[in-house]
N, C-alpha and C positions, 0 to 999 in steps of 0.2 A: 187885493190884487186878483183880478179875474181874467187876465189875459195871459199870453205866453211870455210875459216879461220874465227875465231871469237876472240874477246878480251878474256882475261883470265876469266874463269868461276869461280864464287865463289861457294865453296862447301856449300850445304845445303841452297841455295838461295830459299827464299819464297817470292813471289810477291802477294801483296794484290790487287785484281783487281775489278774494277767497270765496268759494261757493261751498257752503256746508250743507250736505245732503244732495250732492250732485247726481246721485243715481236715481233720484225720484223724478216725477214728471216736471215739477216746477224747476228742479235743478237742471234738467236737460233743456228746458226752455230758456233758462238764464244763459246757458252755454250757447245755444243756438243764436240768441240775440247778441250776446256780448262778443262773440268772435267777429262780428261785423261792426263793432263799436270802435271808432277810431281812437278813443282815449282809454280803452280797457285793456289791461294786461292781466290775464288770469294766471295767478301764481300758485294757487292751492285749490284742490278739489278733494272733498272728503266724502266718505261713505261708511256704512256699517258692514253689511254683508258682502260688499263688493271690494273690500280693501285689497290693494295691490293690483287691481285690474286697470287696464287701459280703458278710458271712457268710450273710445271708439268701438271696443268690443262689447260694452254694455249697451250702447246705443249706436248701432251701425250707421244710422243716418247722419251721425256726427263724425264718422271716422275720418273723412277727408279734412274737415276743419281741425280735428284733434292733431292730425299729422302736420297740417300746414302751419298751425300756430304753436306746435310743439308743446301741447298742454301736458301738465304733470299727471302722473298716475294718481289713482284714488288712494287716499291715506286716511288713517284715523284722525279725528279732530285734534287729539292731543299731540299730533305730530306737526301741526301748523306752526310756522315761525311768524308770530304776530308782529315782530319788528319789521318784517318785509311786506306788511299788508296795510293798505289804506282803507279799503272798504270790504266788509264781509256781508254776504247775503246768507241769511239763516233760513234755509228751506228744510226745516226740521219738523218732526211731529210735535203736537202741542205738549208743553211742559219741558221740552228739551232746551229751549232758548233761554229760559230764565236763569238757571244756574250758570250757563255758559256766558251769558252777557255780563254777569257780575265779575267774571274772571278776565275778560278780554281787555287789553290795555286801552286807556282812554283815547289814544290817537286814532283808533280804528272806528270808522263810521259803520254803524250796524243797521241793516235793513232786514227786519224780521217778517217773514211771510207767514208765520204761524199766528195763532190768536193770543200768544202769551202776553203782549203788551197793548192790546187794542182797547181794553177797558180802563177808563181813568181811575176807577175804584177797584183795588185788588180784591175787595170782598165780593164784587160782582163776578169777577173771574172765578173765585172759589165756589160761588153758588152754582155756576153753570158748568164748570169743568171738574168739580168734585175733588179739588185738591187746593191746599193753601198756595198762595203766590210765593214763589221762592226768591223773588227779587223785587219786593214791593218798593224798596227805596229807589230803584231805577225807574219805576213806573212814572214817577213825577217828571222824568226827563223825556219820556216817550211822546212823539208827535204822531197823531193819527194821520196816516199818509194818503188820504183821498186827494190826490195832487191838486185838482182844480179848485179845491176848497181849503187847501192847507198851506199855500205858498208863503204867507207871512210867517208861519211857524217852521216851515221846512228849511229856510235859508240858514245854513250853519248847524242844523240839528244833528245830534250825534246818534240818537236812537229813534228810528222811524218804524212804526208799526203799520205794515201794509194791510189794507182792509181785506176782508173776505170777499170771495167772488160774488156771492149772492148780494152782499152788502153794496159792492160797487155798482152792480146793475140796478139796484133799487134806489140808492142814495143819490146818484147823479140826477135822475129826474125829480126825485122828491124834494131835495133840499131847496132849490129855488122857489118851489111852490109853497113850502112850509115857511121859508124865511119871509116871503112877501104876503103871508096870511091869505093865500088864495084858496086853500083847501082846509077842510075840517080834519085836523090831525088826530082827532078821536075816532075817525071813521076811515081808516086806511086798510085795505085788504091787498096783500101781495101773494099772488099765485106764481111760483117760480119753478122753472124746470132746468135741469142741469145734465150735461154729459157725464159719463162715468169717470172720466179722469179727475173730476172734482173729489173723488173718494181716495185719491192717492194710488200708488203703484203696488203697495203691499197686497198679498193675496188675501181676499176676503170672500166668504161664501156668497154674500149678498151682491157682489159685483162680478161673479162668474158669468160667462156668456149666456149660459142657459137660464140664469136667474134674471137677466136684464133684457135679452133680445125679445123682440116681438111683443113688447108690453111696456107699460109705464106704471109706476106706483109712487104714492106719497110716502114720505118717511119723516121722522122727527116731528110728527104732527103735534102741534101745540107745545113743542118742547125743543125746537131746533135752536142751537146756540147762536146762530146769526141773528135771530129776532132781537135779543137785547142789544146787540151791537148796532143794528139799524136804529133801534129806539133811542139809544144814547146820542147818536149823531143828529137825529131829528130833534130831540129834546134840546140839544145844544143851540140850534138856530132859533127855536121857538121860545126858549127861556123857561119852559116848564116840562114836567115829565110827560112823556108820550108812551102809550102802549098801543101796539098795532097787531093785526092778524097777519101771520106769515106761515105759509105752507110750501115746503119744497117737494119736488118730484124728481125722480131719476128717469132719464130717457135713454133709449138704446142708441146712443151716439157717443163719439169719443170726446168731443169738445162742444162748448157753448153754454150760455145761460140766456134764457128768455124769462124776463120778469113781466107778468101782466099785473098792472097795479090799478086798483079800482078806488076812486076818490070821490068825495062829495065836495062840490065847489062852494065857495063862500062869497059873500058880498056882491052877488050878481054876476060873478065871473062866468065866462063861457069857456068851452073847450078851445075855441080860437084864441081867447085871451091867455090861457095858460101856455098854449103853444108859443105864442108871441113872447111871453116872459122867458121861457126856456131858450128860445132861439136868440133872444137878445143877450141872455146871460152867457151863452156858450158861443156867441158869434165869432170870437177870436180864438177859440180853442182848437188846437190841431187834431184832437182825437174824439171830441164829443160833437155829434152832428144831429140836429133836430130836423126830421124829415118834413117834406111838404105835406099838406093835407091830403089824406087818402092813401099815402104810401105806407106799406106794412113791412117792418124790418123782420129779418129772419137770421137765425144764428149762422147760416151759411154765408151771409153777407159780411161777416166780420171774422171768419175763421182764419187764424194765424196772424191777426192784426191786433193793434192796440186801440182799435176804434170802439166807440159806443154809439149805437144808433138809437134814437128815441122818436116815437110817434105818439100822437094824441088823437083820440077819437071821442066825439060826443056820444055818451051812452043813450040808449033808448029811454032810460029813466031820467026824467027832467032833473037838472041840477047835479048830474053826475057825469064823470068822464072816465075814460079808459086810457091808461098810459102804457105803452109797450117799450121795453128797453132790452137791447141785446148786446152781449159782449162775448169774447172768447175767454172762458174762465181761466185758461192757463196764461193768457197774455195780459189784457187789461184787468183781468180778475186776479192776477198774481204776478208773474215774472216781468211782464211789460210795465205794469204800473210801478213795480219796485225799481226798475231801471229809470223810469220817468222821474221818480222821487230822487234817486241818486243824482241824476243829471242836474236837477234844479238845486238840490242841496249843495252840490259841488261846484256850482257856477257854470255849468255847461248848458248849451242850448238844449231845451227840454226834449226835443224830438230826436236827439242824437241816438243812432242805433235803433230807432223805432219806426222808420218810415216804410217798412215792408207793407205792401198792399195785400189785402185779403186774398185767400185762395178760393177760386170759384171755377167750376162747380165743386 
């Protein structure tokens, strides 16, 4: 299913929602989007350091919505009444969702924004995150929630692992090309750049203003944890193991991901051919848009939205192409995609609560 088809939507659906980790950037984005969602009723908000506070005090830009919707105070996770929750968004640090997911009652649908359930093999998680998987038995239930490629598995899924932001920006253009054998998957180079919100809200020396402003730097070189996540999904559509080159960079901006992807074409395909394939694959998608020839996407074109813009250029080197992909890392790369997954899994129109237009300039 590659269109916006959804299961039958129940009229008058109301989902009681808990947001765990509501004091972080992705938690705040979930609140910003869900307060405008007609089927969402936020019944629990949790935090660690901010326990007992009003979310409007933690995030003043949400103060009006907090009052208007009478949102609850921030509480510890163990204070959540799970019998009154239908859907829980886990916007937690890596490693925290695994033991928690094993304790949550089965009637609660879980959308995990961390990397805890993204790998089909728990041993791969352990290799890249340096700790044993604490809920390996649940991993078998997890659906990798790249919405546009996961719909057959999302319907009715109980545990949805939302992809990483770099992965979303990279996989949406790569998967149709790899699936149709139009590129050499042994020769993929991804040069990706992210805003600093991708590092989370906790204070870190490397994300201080003076460390980030007026410059750009690579990090996680040849060792970033999103590389094996991208490889697993490309390998899934090709049927064999793929290893690729991925280097992320930190930019002095708040939001956004730009992935510049360099590929070698196969079978006589041209840049125009692969643009046509992607345009056909995503023609009915509400959030993925393949641009016309010559158009260059920028992160400012998607800021605050759930959109992904993709462009294709013929390289000066014969037989190669350059693919550009941009998203807002906090929306399509995290909270927006999580809500998109919830909508589909719960039988709601997939675009519900996600039709905000990008902020420009």
